[in-house]
C-alpha positions in Angstrom: 55.3 -24.9 30.3 53.3 -23.7 27.3 50.3 -21.4 27.5 48.0 -24.3 26.7 49.5 -26.3 29.6 49.2 -23.4 32.0 45.5 -22.9 31.1 44.8 -26.6 31.6 46.4 -26.4 35.0 44.4 -23.3 36.0 41.2 -25.1 35.2 41.8 -27.6 38.0 43.0 -25.4 40.8 40.9 -23.6 43.4 38.8 -24.7 46.4 37.8 -27.9 44.7 40.9 -29.2 43.0 40.2 -31.8 40.3 37.1 -30.1 39.0 37.2 -27.6 36.1 36.8 -24.0 37.3 33.3 -23.7 35.8 32.1 -26.8 37.8 33.7 -25.4 40.9 31.8 -22.2 40.5 28.6 -24.1 40.1 29.2 -26.2 43.2 30.2 -23.2 45.3 27.1 -21.2 44.0 24.8 -24.1 45.0 26.5 -24.3 48.4 26.1 -20.5 48.9 22.4 -20.7 48.1 21.9 -23.5 50.6 23.7 -21.6 53.3 21.6 -18.5 52.6 18.4 -20.6 52.8 19.6 -22.1 56.1 20.3 -18.7 57.5 16.8 -17.5 56.6 15.2 -20.5 58.2 17.3 -20.7 61.3 15.4 -18.0 63.3 12.1 -19.9 63.3 13.9 -23.1 64.3 15.5 -21.2 67.2 12.1 -19.7 68.2 10.5 -23.2 68.1 13.3 -24.5 70.4 12.6 -21.7 72.8 8.9 -22.5 72.8 9.6 -26.1 73.6 12.1 -25.1 76.3 9.5 -22.8 77.9 6.7 -25.3 77.6 8.5 -28.3 78.9 11.3 -26.9 80.9 13.8 -28.7 78.8 17.3 -27.8 77.7 18.2 -26.3 74.4 19.7 -29.7 73.3 16.6 -31.6 74.4 14.3 -29.2 72.5 16.5 -29.6 69.4 16.2 -33.4 69.7 12.5 -33.2 70.0 12.2 -31.1 66.8 14.6 -33.4 64.9 12.6 -36.5 66.1 9.3 -35.0 65.0 10.9 -34.1 61.6 12.4 -37.5 61.0 9.4 -39.6 62.2 6.8 -37.5 60.4 8.9 -37.1 57.2 8.5 -33.3 57.5 11.2 -30.8 57.0 12.6 -29.4 60.2 11.7 -25.9 59.2 8.1 -26.9 58.6 7.9 -28.5 62.0 9.4 -25.4 63.6 6.8 -23.2 61.8 4.0 -25.4 63.1 5.3 -25.1 66.7 5.6 -21.4 66.5 2.2 -21.0 64.8 0.6 -23.0 67.7 1.7 -20.2 70.0 -0.6 -17.9 68.0 -3.6 -20.2 68.4 -3.2 -21.8 64.9 -3.9 -25.5 64.9 -0.9 -27.8 64.5 -1.5 -30.5 61.9 -2.7 -33.7 63.6 0.2 -35.8 62.5 2.7 -33.3 63.9 0.8 -33.2 67.1 1.0 -36.9 67.4 4.7 -37.0 66.7 5.4 -34.1 69.1 3.5 -35.9 71.8 5.6 -39.0 71.1 8.8 -36.9 71.2 7.8 -35.4 74.5 7.0 -38.9 75.9 10.5 -40.1 74.9 12.1 -37.0 76.5 10.1 -37.6 79.7 11.1 -41.2 79.8 14.8 -40.4 79.4 14.6 -37.7 82.0 12.9 -40.1 84.5 15.6 -42.6 83.7 18.3 -40.1 84.5 16.7 -39.2 87.9 
């Protein structure tokens, strides 16, 4: 194998075979940045879950589903919903549209819980 052939082969090896090394590096960098952002945002989501668990005596999974439901139905990022829930514990008003969606999520949770009883 010539030097040129070896270099061509090296360009397509690594964690994302089939992509040139430069593109692999870009993809991996973007993924790393997304993971860093997720790690930074995770604590407020966990606190919001705890708030819902304490407020409604629900499980961790049920609180998660409530947050996700509010996020999806209000077209609001999960992190922003979580921040609003946590801020409400500090007497900061929750945006009305999030209040409405949270009330709906709690109603769905209560109905499911009643159905399981």
